[in-house]
C-alpha positions as CSV (number, residue, x, y, z in Angstrom):
1,M,-97.9,-48.1,71.5
2,R,-100.8,-45.7,72.5
3,V,-100.5,-43.1,74.9
4,S,-103.5,-41.7,77.7
5,G,-104.4,-39.5,79.9
6,A,-106.7,-36.4,80.7
7,W,-104.6,-34.4,78.6
8,L,-104.3,-36.1,75.8
9,E,-108.8,-36.9,76.0
10,A,-109.9,-33.4,77.7
11,P,-112.2,-31.9,75.2
12,A,-109.7,-28.8,74.7
13,T,-107.1,-31.0,73.4
14,Q,-109.4,-33.3,70.9
15,E,-110.9,-30.0,69.3
16,A,-107.1,-28.8,68.8
17,L,-106.6,-31.6,67.2
18,H,-110.0,-32.5,65.2
19,L,-109.6,-28.2,64.2
20,L,-106.6,-29.8,61.7
21,E,-107.8,-33.0,61.1
22,K,-111.4,-31.6,60.0
23,A,-110.0,-29.5,57.3
24,G,-108.1,-32.4,56.1
25,Y,-104.5,-31.7,57.5
26,Q,-102.2,-34.3,59.8
27,A,-102.1,-33.3,63.5
28,Y,-100.1,-34.7,66.7
29,V,-99.1,-34.2,70.2
30,V,-95.5,-34.2,70.2
31,G,-92.4,-33.8,72.4
32,G,-92.6,-33.5,76.2
33,C,-96.4,-34.5,76.6
34,V,-95.8,-37.9,74.7
35,R,-92.7,-38.4,76.5
36,N,-94.2,-38.1,79.8
37,A,-97.1,-40.0,79.3
38,L,-95.1,-42.9,78.1
39,M,-92.6,-42.5,81.6
40,G,-95.4,-42.1,83.7
41,V,-94.7,-39.0,84.3
42,A,-96.9,-35.8,84.7
43,V,-97.7,-33.7,81.2
44,T,-97.6,-30.0,81.8
45,D,-97.6,-28.9,78.5
46,V,-99.5,-30.2,75.3
47,D,-97.8,-28.9,71.8
48,I,-98.9,-30.1,68.3
49,S,-97.7,-30.5,65.1
50,T,-99.0,-30.1,62.1
51,N,-98.6,-29.9,58.0
52,A,-100.7,-26.7,57.9
53,R,-99.3,-23.1,57.3
54,P,-99.8,-20.8,60.1
55,Q,-102.1,-18.4,58.1
56,T,-104.2,-21.7,57.6
57,V,-104.0,-22.4,61.2
58,I,-104.9,-19.0,61.9
59,A,-107.6,-19.0,59.4
60,L,-109.1,-22.5,60.6
61,A,-109.1,-21.4,64.4
62,E,-111.0,-17.8,63.7
63,A,-113.3,-20.1,61.7
64,A,-114.2,-21.8,64.1
65,G,-114.7,-19.1,66.7
66,L,-111.5,-19.5,68.6
67,R,-108.5,-17.1,69.5
68,A,-105.0,-17.3,67.4
69,V,-102.2,-15.5,68.7
70,P,-99.0,-15.5,66.4
71,T,-96.8,-16.1,69.3
72,G,-94.1,-17.5,67.0
73,L,-94.9,-16.8,63.2
74,E,-92.1,-16.7,61.7
75,H,-91.0,-20.0,63.2
76,G,-94.2,-21.5,62.4
77,T,-96.0,-21.4,66.0
78,I,-99.5,-20.1,66.5
79,T,-101.3,-20.1,70.0
80,V,-105.2,-21.3,69.7
81,V,-106.7,-20.5,72.7
82,I,-109.9,-23.3,74.0
83,A,-111.7,-23.1,76.9
84,G,-108.9,-20.9,78.7
85,E,-106.0,-22.7,77.5
86,G,-103.1,-22.1,74.8
87,F,-102.3,-25.1,72.6
88,E,-99.0,-24.0,70.6
89,I,-99.5,-25.3,66.8
90,T,-96.4,-25.2,65.3
91,T,-96.0,-26.1,61.4
92,F,-93.3,-29.2,60.2
93,R,-90.1,-27.2,60.0
94,R,-87.0,-28.2,58.5
95,D,-83.5,-26.4,58.9
96,V,-82.2,-24.2,56.3
97,Q,-79.5,-22.7,58.2
98,T,-78.8,-23.0,61.7
99,H,-76.2,-20.3,63.8
100,G,-76.0,-20.5,67.3
101,R,-79.3,-20.2,69.0
102,H,-81.8,-19.2,66.0
103,A,-82.0,-21.1,62.5
104,T,-83.5,-20.3,59.5
105,V,-86.5,-22.9,58.6
106,E,-88.9,-23.7,56.0
107,F,-92.3,-25.1,56.4
108,S,-92.5,-28.8,55.4
109,D,-95.0,-31.4,54.6
110,N,-93.0,-34.3,56.0
111,L,-92.5,-35.3,59.2
112,A,-89.7,-37.0,59.4
113,E,-87.8,-33.7,58.9
114,D,-89.9,-32.1,61.4
115,A,-88.3,-34.8,63.9
116,A,-85.0,-34.8,62.5
117,R,-84.4,-30.9,63.8
118,R,-85.4,-32.3,67.4
119,D,-82.9,-32.4,70.4
120,F,-83.5,-36.0,71.2
121,T,-84.6,-39.2,69.9
122,M,-87.0,-39.1,73.3
123,N,-88.5,-35.8,72.4
124,A,-89.4,-36.8,68.6
125,L,-92.3,-39.0,69.1
126,Y,-95.9,-38.0,68.1
127,A,-99.3,-38.9,68.9
128,R,-102.5,-38.8,67.3
129,A,-105.7,-37.7,68.8
130,D,-106.9,-41.7,69.5
131,G,-103.3,-42.0,71.2
132,Q,-101.2,-43.7,68.6
133,V,-97.4,-43.3,68.9
134,I,-95.6,-42.5,65.8
135,D,-91.8,-42.8,65.9
136,P,-90.4,-41.5,62.6
137,L,-86.4,-41.9,64.4
138,G,-86.5,-45.1,66.4
139,G,-86.9,-43.0,69.7
140,L,-89.2,-45.6,71.6
141,P,-86.1,-48.0,72.3
142,D,-84.3,-45.0,73.9
143,L,-87.3,-44.2,75.7
144,M,-88.0,-47.4,76.7
145,A,-84.4,-48.0,77.7
146,R,-84.2,-44.3,79.4
147,R,-81.2,-43.7,77.6
148,V,-81.1,-39.8,76.3
149,R,-79.2,-39.7,72.9
150,F,-79.1,-36.7,70.5
151,V,-81.4,-37.0,67.2
152,G,-78.8,-37.6,64.1
153,D,-75.4,-36.2,64.3
154,A,-74.6,-35.5,68.0
155,P,-72.2,-32.4,67.3
156,A,-74.3,-31.2,64.5
157,R,-77.0,-30.3,67.1
158,I,-75.3,-28.7,69.4
159,R,-73.8,-26.5,67.3
160,E,-77.2,-25.5,66.5
161,D,-77.5,-24.6,70.2
162,Y,-74.6,-24.7,73.1
163,L,-77.1,-24.9,75.8
164,R,-78.1,-28.4,74.5
165,I,-75.2,-29.2,76.2
166,L,-76.7,-28.3,79.6
167,R,-80.0,-30.0,78.6
168,F,-78.4,-33.6,77.4
169,F,-77.1,-33.7,81.7
170,R,-80.6,-32.1,82.8
171,F,-82.5,-34.6,80.7
172,H,-80.4,-37.6,82.3
173,A,-81.1,-36.0,85.6
174,Q,-84.4,-35.9,84.9
175,Y,-85.3,-39.0,82.7
176,G,-82.1,-41.2,82.1
177,D,-81.2,-44.2,84.0
178,P,-78.7,-43.8,86.3
179,E,-77.2,-47.0,86.6
180,G,-76.7,-47.2,82.4
181,G,-74.5,-44.5,81.9
182,L,-74.7,-41.9,79.7
183,D,-74.3,-42.2,76.1
184,A,-70.8,-41.9,75.1
185,D,-70.8,-40.5,71.8
186,A,-73.4,-37.7,73.2
187,L,-70.6,-37.0,76.2
188,A,-67.6,-37.1,73.5
189,A,-69.4,-34.1,71.2
190,C,-70.7,-32.1,75.1
191,A,-66.8,-32.5,75.8
192,A,-65.7,-30.8,72.1
193,G,-67.9,-28.2,72.3
194,A,-68.1,-27.1,75.7
195,D,-66.3,-23.5,74.6
196,G,-69.6,-22.8,73.1
197,L,-71.2,-22.8,76.7
198,L,-69.1,-19.5,77.1
199,H,-71.5,-17.4,74.1
200,L,-74.6,-18.3,76.1
201,S,-76.5,-15.3,78.3
202,A,-76.3,-16.2,81.7
203,E,-80.2,-16.2,81.9
204,R,-80.5,-19.4,79.8
205,V,-77.4,-21.3,81.4
206,T,-78.9,-20.3,84.9
207,A,-82.7,-21.8,83.8
208,E,-80.9,-25.2,82.8
209,L,-78.7,-25.3,85.8
210,R,-81.7,-24.6,88.0
211,K,-83.8,-27.6,86.2
212,L,-80.9,-29.9,86.4
213,L,-79.8,-29.6,90.7
214,S,-83.5,-29.6,91.1
215,A,-83.8,-33.1,89.7
216,A,-84.2,-35.9,92.6
217,N,-80.6,-37.1,91.7
218,P,-78.6,-35.1,89.8
219,A,-75.3,-36.5,91.3
220,P,-74.4,-38.8,88.3
221,A,-75.4,-36.5,85.7
222,V,-72.9,-33.5,87.5
223,A,-70.5,-36.2,87.7
224,A,-70.0,-36.9,84.1
225,M,-70.3,-32.9,83.6
226,A,-67.0,-32.9,85.7
227,Q,-65.3,-35.7,84.3
228,C,-65.7,-34.2,80.5
229,G,-64.6,-30.8,80.9
230,V,-68.6,-28.6,81.1
231,L,-68.9,-28.1,85.2
232,T,-65.8,-26.1,85.0
233,H,-67.8,-23.9,82.0
234,V,-70.8,-23.2,83.9
235,L,-69.1,-22.9,87.6
236,P,-65.5,-22.5,87.4
237,G,-63.7,-24.4,90.4
238,A,-66.9,-26.6,91.1
239,E,-66.3,-29.3,92.7
240,A,-69.2,-32.5,91.8
241,R,-67.5,-35.1,95.1
242,A,-69.8,-34.1,98.0
243,L,-73.2,-33.7,95.9
244,P,-73.6,-37.6,95.9
245,V,-73.2,-37.6,100.0
246,L,-75.7,-34.5,100.0
247,V,-78.4,-36.1,98.2
248,H,-77.6,-39.5,100.5
249,L,-78.2,-37.3,103.4
250,E,-81.2,-35.1,102.5
251,P,-84.0,-36.8,104.2
252,A,-87.2,-38.5,102.7
253,G,-89.8,-36.0,101.3
254,M,-87.2,-33.0,101.4
255,E,-88.2,-31.2,98.2
256,P,-84.5,-30.7,95.9
257,D,-83.4,-27.2,96.0
258,F,-81.5,-25.6,94.1
259,L,-79.6,-23.3,96.2
260,R,-78.5,-26.2,98.4
261,R,-76.9,-28.3,95.5
262,L,-75.3,-25.0,94.5
263,V,-73.5,-24.3,97.7
264,V,-72.0,-28.1,98.1
265,L,-70.8,-27.8,94.0
266,G,-69.0,-24.6,95.3
267,G,-66.9,-22.5,92.4
268,E,-67.5,-19.0,91.3
269,T,-71.4,-17.9,90.2
270,K,-70.3,-15.0,88.0
271,R,-72.0,-16.7,85.0
272,L,-75.1,-17.4,87.0
273,R,-78.0,-15.1,87.1
274,L,-79.2,-15.3,90.4
275,T,-81.6,-13.0,92.7
276,K,-80.8,-10.6,94.8
277,A,-82.6,-13.0,97.7
278,E,-80.1,-16.0,96.4
279,V,-76.8,-14.1,96.0
280,R,-77.6,-13.0,99.8
281,A,-78.9,-16.4,101.4
282,L,-75.4,-18.1,99.4
283,G,-73.1,-15.5,101.4
284,Q,-75.3,-16.3,103.8
285,M,-74.5,-20.2,104.3
286,H,-70.7,-19.9,102.7
287,I,-70.2,-17.7,106.4
288,A,-71.9,-19.9,108.2
289,L,-70.3,-23.0,107.1
290,G,-67.0,-21.7,108.2
291,N,-68.3,-21.9,111.6
292,L,-69.0,-24.5,114.4
293,Q,-72.5,-23.4,115.1
294,T,-75.1,-25.7,116.5
295,G,-78.0,-26.5,114.5
296,A,-80.2,-24.1,117.1
297,A,-77.9,-21.3,116.9
298,L,-78.2,-21.7,113.1
299,G,-82.1,-21.7,113.1
300,Y,-81.8,-18.8,114.9
301,A,-79.7,-16.9,112.9
302,L,-80.9,-18.3,109.7
303,G,-84.0,-19.6,109.8
304,Q,-85.4,-23.5,109.4
305,K,-84.8,-23.4,105.6
306,L,-81.4,-22.1,105.4
307,A,-80.4,-23.5,108.4
308,E,-81.1,-26.7,107.1
309,T,-78.9,-26.3,104.0
310,V,-76.3,-25.4,106.2
311,L,-76.0,-28.3,108.4
312,L,-76.8,-30.9,105.3
313,A,-74.1,-29.1,103.1
314,R,-71.5,-29.4,106.1
315,A,-71.9,-32.5,106.7
316,A,-71.5,-33.8,103.3
317,L,-68.5,-31.4,102.7
318,L,-67.2,-32.8,105.7
319,E,-68.4,-36.6,104.7
320,T,-69.6,-36.6,108.5
321,P,-73.0,-38.1,109.8
322,L,-75.8,-35.3,111.0
323,P,-76.0,-34.6,114.7
324,Q,-79.3,-36.4,116.1
325,D,-82.4,-34.9,116.0
326,W,-81.0,-31.8,113.7
327,Q,-84.0,-30.8,112.2
328,A,-85.6,-30.5,116.0
329,D,-82.9,-28.5,117.0
330,I,-82.8,-25.9,114.0
331,A,-86.8,-25.5,114.5
332,R,-86.3,-25.0,118.4
333,G,-83.8,-22.3,117.3
334,A,-85.9,-20.9,114.7
335,Q,-88.7,-20.3,117.0
336,A,-86.3,-18.6,120.1
337,Q,-87.2,-15.3,120.7
338,F,-84.6,-13.4,122.7
339,P,-85.7,-12.0,125.6
340,L,-84.6,-8.5,126.6
341,H,-85.4,-5.4,124.7
342,A,-83.6,-1.8,125.0
343,S,-86.4,-0.7,127.4
344,D,-84.7,-3.8,130.2
345,L,-81.5,-1.8,129.6
346,P,-82.7,2.0,130.9
347,H,-79.0,3.1,132.4
348,L,-77.4,2.8,128.4
349,Q,-78.5,4.4,125.5
350,G,-76.6,5.1,121.9
351,P,-74.0,2.8,120.9
352,A,-73.4,1.3,124.5
353,L,-76.8,0.0,124.6
354,G,-76.8,-1.4,121.0
355,A,-73.0,-3.4,121.7
356,E,-74.2,-4.7,125.4
357,L,-77.7,-6.1,123.7
358,R,-75.7,-7.9,121.0
359,R,-73.0,-9.0,123.9
360,L,-76.1,-10.7,126.0
361,E,-78.0,-11.9,123.2
362,Q,-74.5,-14.0,122.6
363,V,-74.6,-15.0,126.0
364,W,-77.9,-16.5,125.4
365,I,-77.2,-18.0,122.3
366,A,-74.3,-19.7,123.8
367,S,-76.2,-21.3,126.7
368,N,-78.4,-22.7,123.9
369,F,-81.3,-20.2,124.7
370,S,-81.4,-21.6,128.2
371,I,-80.8,-18.6,130.4
372,S,-83.9,-16.4,131.5
373,K,-84.6,-12.5,131.3
374,D,-83.7,-12.5,135.0
375,M,-80.6,-14.0,134.6
376,L,-79.3,-12.0,131.9
377,L,-79.8,-9.1,133.7
378,R,-78.4,-9.4,136.7
């Protein structure tokens, strides 16, 4: 089997591979680029694996007039910059000792040893410069079946880095077959190792959950997380029941949104590291979910995007249909402008002025934005 595409055939990619091959070393593109190309998914990063040692990679690059940056020297990674594009070139490795996120590694000349330390079989795929795929661990059948499976012993892979539990569910959401279910051995290992998630930083957990909930349909993966006890370690008190309803209600073409999916899951977000804007938006949405404001009123108060999230989340949580023309109604409210200003009430000032403006604004909103300025003043 071969892979192809502009990402592999690009002169910069070929130059990076030939830089090593011409010196007598092995050189393969590896991991996500091979996986995505075989699945027809866009390739964004091209990583290269080789048996050349890091100092050799640096010497070869500099001899060719290229910039070599030791971005991960102790782990064997050198970034070689070609035509403005950086290629991470990593020496084959084998794990000597693993301790959580970090591992003590030794360099290797054996491709199979390098493959054995990767997380999932679909990520342990390599390809030569001509596109010929090398599959040292039998990952191709898993990839073709869209089956996410740990390399080797699942509990051992998880103990090396407990974030792999969340990566397992995220990869199923992004690449797995929703009809085929999840690998039973992997699920059992994730359930058994779930307590290890408590030792991960909030930044790493949030980044992985953000990718998971931004998948086209994360509902089957999140349901499996709930069933095996993983979800509660990430979002205590969360429930997965409304998520598939939300995904069904989201209009065709609407971009997946992390916060929209997060708000219907509920639960505590203390284990996450959200931005100030996200915390504020979640607070606004939780308040709006508790009232019965119309789409137009929500659009006026929250703006188009947040108001759409509230109506979608409300419908998903209550399992009710969306109002007719709900997006147009929200847009009308988002574009509405309160017709009164402080100068329209010259007989009032201070707190009394502010209170009267707020009262009249509520009257105007309750009229569905139909009362004119003159009617409000009368």
